[in-house]
N, C-alpha and C positions, 0 to 999 in steps of 0.2 A: 397547436396538434389539434385537427377538426374530427369531429366526431367520427366521421369516417376510418382517417386514418388510425384513432383507437382501436376501432371492430375490427381493423386489417390485423393486430398485434394481439387477438384475444389468443386464438389458436396456434401463433407461432412468432417465435421472435427469432433475429439475423443479427444479432450483434457482432460485429467484425473485431470489439476489443473487450478486453476483461480488466478492468483496473479493481487492485485489493489501495484502498484510500483509506484513508482516516475517517472516524466519524465527526470530528468539530465541524462546527455547522458554519466556520468560516470556509470550507473547504465543500462546499457540494459539487462533486466531482462531473457531473452533465453540462453544471454552468461554467466551470473552470474550462472548456472544451468545447463549448458551445454548440452540445449535442438535443436531442430529443429524446420521444419516447421510444423506448425500442434498440436505441445506435450503440448502448455501452451497457455491458452486463457488470455492474458495479459489486465488490463486499465492501463493504464500511466498517471498520473496526476502530476501539482507540490504538494508538500507534502504528497502525496497520500493520499488523503483524499477525505471523501465521499459527495456526492451532488446526486441531481436529478438523472445526466446523467450517474455521475462512479457508484450509487449504481444500477441503473437500467439496466449499463452492465454486474454488475456480477449476477444478478437477473436471466440475461437470462442464463448465463453459468451452475446456479447451476440448476434452472428448466427447462431450455430446453437441453441445452447440459450434463446434467447430471456429471458434475466433481465430484470430491470425495475428492478435498484436495479446501480448499479455504484461501486466505494467504493475507497477508498484509503483505508488506514489505518496512519498512524502512530505510536511509542509512546513515553511517556517512557523519559529514558533509552539512548535508543538507540544503542548503540556504534558504531554504520558511519555515524551522523550528525556521531557525535563524534569519528571517526577521520577522516571528509571535511572537519573542520576544521581539521587537522594541518598544518605547512607542508609545501610542493611535494618539498621534500626528503625530509622524513619518508616522505611517502605512495611516491616512488621507491624506497625501500626494499625496500618488500613483494613480495611475487610478482608477476608480470605481471597476472593478472587481478584480484585483489586491487585491485593498483596503479588498475586501469582502472578497476574501480567506484568508487572512494574520489574518483578525480581526475572522474567526471561528474555523482558527487555534490553535488561539491563548486564544478563550473559551475554550476549550479542553488542555490545558498546563498547571498545577500546578504551579505556578511561585513563589510560600512560598517553593514549594521542588526545586524549580529548583536553589532557589538563594543562599540554603544553601549548594549548591555542587559549591564547589572552583573551584578545576582541571576541566581543560579547557573541556580537552577528556572528560571525567566524565560529565562533564554538558551537553555537546553535546549527549553523548551516550543517558542518562536522559532526555533530550528532544526529541527526538525522538522517543525513546520506550515507553516512554509518549504519544504522538501521534498514536503511531501503537497499544497501549492499548486502545484508547480510540475509533480508527476506528473500533479495533474489536469489541469492546462493542454494536458501532452504529450498527454491523453488526446480532449480536445475539437479535438484539431486533425486528428481523425479523422473526415471528410467524411459518411459513413455513420453513425457512432454519432450526432452533430449533427442528424441528420436523424429518428434514433427518438428524441432528448430533444424536438427542436422540432414531433413530433408527439404526445409525451407519453407515447409507448412506453418511456421509459429515462428514468434519475436517473440522471447522475453527482455523487458526494460525494466531499468528505474529510473526515477520522476522523482525533483525535486519544483516542488510549488513554493515560489516567493509570493505572499497576499501581498506584499507591500507596495510589489511592479504587475502581480499577475501575468510573471512571466514563470514558465513553466520549461526549467532545464531537464533535457535525458541522460542518460549516461546506462553504458552494459555493465 
């Protein structure tokens, strides 16, 4: 990006996509999607989970920046999702805020379904995609966003990034 292009972005941004992604250093969202400055509105947090702050950030993107796509992006090998599957007694040993995050993530995972998946890689993918789908469900509780979806002004989508291959799979 040239100095001229950066200066043009100082007063205004026009991203078409907002992404709730993980803060994992192996998943730099703009690089994953080969995008530059100003192309995406990215919110990154461990386990790509919604709370008041992340929800407010995405609402800003939808209502004020008028993004057309709202994506929740999970990824292979997510340590937050793995930690959320630990026994409650282990989660309770974590610092308060981290423990609260992991407990919140854990509530969204269907442990019975996950226990049925024996293959480690398949289990990892199932846990991450279950979390992504739960976060997408939470986003659909926003009536204003759903009005935009019904009008064709917004698409809400979940996605899974496979670090090992570089492939992103999308799902509703």
